[in-house]
N, C-alpha and C positions, 0 to 999 in steps of 0.2 A: 507521853504527849505525841500525837501524830504529827507528821510533817517536819519541816525544818524548824528548829527553835529559833525564836526571834533573835536571840543573842548571836547565834551562829550567822544568820543572815547579815547582821550589822557588822560583824567582824569582816565578812567577805567584802562589804562595801568600803569599810575604812581602809582595807589593804589596797584598794585601787590606787594607781599612781596619780598624784596631783598633776594638773596641767603644767605648772611651773617646773616640776621635776622632769616632765617629758621634754620640755625645752632644754633643760640642762643635759639630758641624755643626747639630744641632737648635737649640742655644742661640742661634746666630748667624742662623739662617734663619726660625725660627718666632716670631711675635710674638702678644701677647695679643689676644683678641677684644674687640670693644666692650662697654661696660658698660650695664646698665639697672637700674632700681629695681623690686624685686618684693616682694610681700607675704611676710612671714616664713614663713608656713605653706607657701609654694611653694619655699622656698630650700634645702631639704635637699639636700646633695650639691654645691651650687654653691660657688664660690670667691669670697670677699669681694674687692671692688675698692676698698673703703675700710675704715677702722677705726671700727666703730660704737661709740658712747658711751652711757652710762646716761642715760635721760631722767628717771629718778627716783632717789631715794636708796634704798639697801637696807641694813637694813630701812627702809621708808618712814616708820615711826613707832616710838617706843620701846615695846617689848612684852615680854610674859613668855615665858621659854623653857620653862616648865613649867606643869603644872596645880597651883594652890596659892592663896596669898592675898597680895594686894598690901598691904604694911604700911610703917610708918615704922620704920627700924632703930633709931632712938633710943628707941623705946618698950620695948626690951629684951624681957623675958619676961612683961610684964604682960598681963593679959587684954585682949582687944580686942572691940569691937562691930562686927558686920558691917553695912555701910551700902549695899551694892550688889553688882552682878556685872558683870564685863567679859569678854566672849567675843570670839573672832575675828569681826570685822565688826560687832560690837555693843558699842562702848565704854561704860563706866559713865558715867552722867550726874551723878556726884557727885565730890567731892574727899575725900581721906583726911586727917582731922585727927588730933590726938593721941588715942591710945586707940581708933582705929578701924581697920577693914580692909575690903577689897573682895575677894570671891571672884573669882578670875581663872583663865581657861583659857589653854592654850598658844596664843600668837599674839594674845592680847587686849591691847589698848592699856593701858599703865600709867596709872592715873588720877593727876590732879594731887595732889601731896602725898605720894605713895608713893615710896619710893626703894630698895625691896628686895622680893623675893618669897620667901615661905616655902613650900617644897614641902609639898603636902598630907600627905606621909608623916610629917612631923614636927609635925603640928598635930592637937590634939584639938578637936572641934567639938561644941558643945551648943546646938542651935537657932541663935540669932543671935549667939552668942559663941564665940570661939576662944581657945585657950591654946597657946603654942608650947612644945614639949618641948626645942627646941634654939634658941639665939640665931641671928639672922641678921645679916649684915654689909651695909653700904652697897653697893648694886649687885648683890647676889646674884640669880642667875637672871634677869637683865634683858638683853635684846638692845637696844642703843642705836641710835637712828636714824642711818643712814649708816655704821655701823661696818664693813660689808662693802664698800659702794660709795657714793661721793657722786655727785651729778649731774655729768655730764661725764667720768666715769671711763671710760677706754678698756676695752672688754670683750674684744675680739678684734682681731687685726691683719689688715690687707689681705694677701691671698695665702693666708689660712687657709681650708681647706675646711670647710663647715658640716656638722656632725654633729647627732645628736638632742640631745646634751647642750648644745651651743652654742645650738641653737633654744630650749631651755628657759631658758638663762641670759639670752638676748636678750629673750625674752618677759617674764620677771620684771623686767627692767630697763626695760620700757616701750617697747622697739623694735619697731615694728610692720611696718617694711619695711627692706630692706637693699639696698645697691648692690653688685651682683655682676657677674662676667664672664658674658656669654651662654654657655650650654652649647653645645659644638660640635655641629654637624649632621654625621652620619656617613652615608656611602654605602659599600656593599660590593659588589664585583663578583667573583663566583666563575666562573673560567674552566675550560674543559676539555670535550672531546667525551666523555670517559669518565665524566663525573660524572652520576649519576642520583640524584634525591631518594628518600629512604626511602619505601617503599610502592609505587614504580613497578617494573615488571619489569626485570630485569637482562639485557641482551643480552651476547653474548661480548665480553670485553674491557672491560666497564663495571664501575664500583664505586659503592657508595653514597656519597653526599656527606657528609663530616664537617665540611668547612670552613664551609659556610653556617650550620648549626646552632651550630657553635662560635663563630663570629664574632658571630652574633645573641645568643647566650647570654652571651658575655663582655661585650658592651656593655651589655646589660640588667643583668647582675649588678653592673657598676660604675657604674650610675646614669645612663646615657646614653639609656636608652629604646631603642625599636625602631629599628635602622638600616634604611635603605632597601637591600634586597638584590636584585641582579640576577644572573641566570645567563646566561652568554655562552659560546657554542661557540667553538672554536679557529678563529675567522674574523676577519680583520683589520678588515674593514668593520663587523661587528657589535660588536667591541670598541671601535672608535672612536666609534660611536654611543652606546654605554653609558657610556664614560668621559667623553665630552663632557657628557652629561646629569648625571653625578655631580659633575663639577667645577663645573658651573653651580649646583648645588643645595647642595653640602656644603662643610664646612670641612676635613674629613679624608676622603680616599678611600682605601679599603683594597682591594687586589686580591689574589686568591690564585691562584697558578699563572701561567705565562707570562712569567717574568722571568729565565730561565736562557739558555742559548745554543742551544736547540733550533730546528728549522725552524718550529715553531709558537709560539715564545715572542715574542709581539707587543707585550707591555706597554711595554718601553722605546721601541720604534719609534713606537707610537701616542702615547705620552705626549709625546715630542719633537714630533711633528706637531701636537699640540694646544697647544703652547706652554708645556709644563711644563719648567722648568729643572731638569736633572739636577744634584743636589747630590752624590750618591755612588751607587755600584752595587757590591755585594759586600762583605761584612763578614767579618772573620776570626773567625768563630764557627761552632760546630757544635751543633745544627742551625741552619739559616737563612742560610747563606752568600750566596745570591743576592739578598738584600734590596736593593731599589731605593728611593731617596728623592728626591723632587723637589718643587719649589714653583711655583705659578702664582698671582700676584696675592694673596698671603697665604694661599692654600689649599695644604694639604699632601697629597702622594700617597705612600703606602707600598705598594710592590709586593712582596708576600711570596711565598715559594715555595709549591708546591702541597701538599707533604706536611703533614698536619695537626699533627704535633708541632712542626714548624718554625713553623707559623702561631701556635700557642699561645705558643711562645717569643718570637716577634717581637711579639705583642700585649703579653705581660707586661713585656717589656724596652723595646721601641722605641715601640710605640703609646702606652704609658703615659708615656714621656718627652715625646712630641709633645703628648698631651692636657694634661699638666701645664703646658706652656708656653703652649698656646692659652688656657688658663684663668687664667694668671698665678699659678699655685700657687708659693708660696715653698718653698725647699729643693729638693734634687735628687730628681727622680723618674725611675725608681722609687727608693723608699727602701730601700737595701740594709742589711741587718743582718749580724751575724757569727754563725757557729756552728762546731761541730767535726764532722769526719767520723767516723762510727762504725767505718769500715773503710777499707782502702786502695781507691783509685779510680784507674783508668788515666787518663793525660793524653794530650793531642794535642800534638805537637811544634810545630805551625804555627798552630793555631787554638785560641782559647778554647772551652771546652765549657760548655754551659748544661745542667745535668743535673737531671732530675727526681728528687726525694728524698722519702722519708717523714721527717717531723719529729717528734722527741720532745723533751720538756724534762726534763732530769735535773739536780737541784740548781741550778736557775735557769740552766742552760746549754742552748742549742739544739743538739741532736744530730741530724746528718743521716745518714740510712740510704739507701744506693744501692739503687735499684730496678732490676729487670731490664727488658729490652725498651726500650732507649734510642734505637733508630734513628728517624729522622725520620718514617718512615711508620707507626710504632707508637704506639698511643694507650692500649692496655689498662691500662698502669700508672697512668693518671690517676685510676682508682678509689681508689688508695692514695697518690697524690702530694699533698703539702702545700706543697712548696717547690721552688724552682729554685736550684741552687747554681751560682755563677760560678767555674769552675776555669780559671785562666790557662794559656795555652800553656806547655808544659814538656816537657823531654826525659825527665823522671823522673815516676813515678807519685806521686800524693798519698798520704800515709801516714795511717793511723788517728790521730786526735787533731789533725790539721792544722786550722788555723782558715781558713775560707773565707767570702766574702760569699754571702748568699742573700736571696731575696724570696719572699713568700707567693704561691701560685698557686691 
């Protein structure tokens, strides 16, 4: 029988590494980067290497929660004489005695002797005297020292990525610097004789490069700054020079193209020559099957296919997993959520599909809508794509309403 027997082709596909097994290889191969102490204002996006604690109590002092008058609750509805003012940053220099009150603004320190605050909306004032229209109870409208945090309270856990809200919480608690994992250094190598950067003239057989801009934008968008990007022709010696430099300088090296089985797919060969230990090659996913992963002295190399959609999928799924491990991030990365399919979607019997979707939220449920143009060389649907759905290999199509994992892209 001419050609490759069907049975042989099926064995090759079955032998591909499942996606979940790739994640396990990352967990056993990739280890967190060293830590360093940095000023809080520079820590946005970094991952905590220790659990910071409050340096001061919150609130730092007992204070008013409203604009009003600091009083003694035991004085009831009797008229009171105003003896001072307490504002935020300007506490009153007096105590509140029987029949007395202090004008107080939100955040102002509660003066000695006062044990409640009457909101100004229930107070009638005539010059230096006030009368309450409603009684107050002990402790009304008062924020007590340390009621939110006491000194030494843990504010966040090691492995947590720092966002703007956490920056604010740490600053309020007196934390001026944090111990974090060093951010990974990224190097990108775009391969291919056919690749031309936008703006340059196209010769026959050439295409505009999408992978360089995609890789650069993805890393910047995710807070890693500008990666070092090198363009290399399909030349073994040139690739070896570029890959050697990248491995010397970066914690994660990404290549696009050159990882399949063509005559000019030099990435696996060159990586092996440079001492990169192959961990796996080819994953049972569509797109992105030829993915190559290896390690050298704690540095990771992800060899991605050349088709741009496959690059995006490998970034969102595989690079995200490796970066999370390099930074010591807790929890599984990427963080998969669940949604329901809006319509039937074809399945692949031998490979998991990673499908670009438009995301809607209906009645608190994530609804995933299949987009056209899903082939690995197609990118036009990214203008409408919000999510990547993980559809497991199956002999049967997925039905509308089926629940599937997804991540944002």
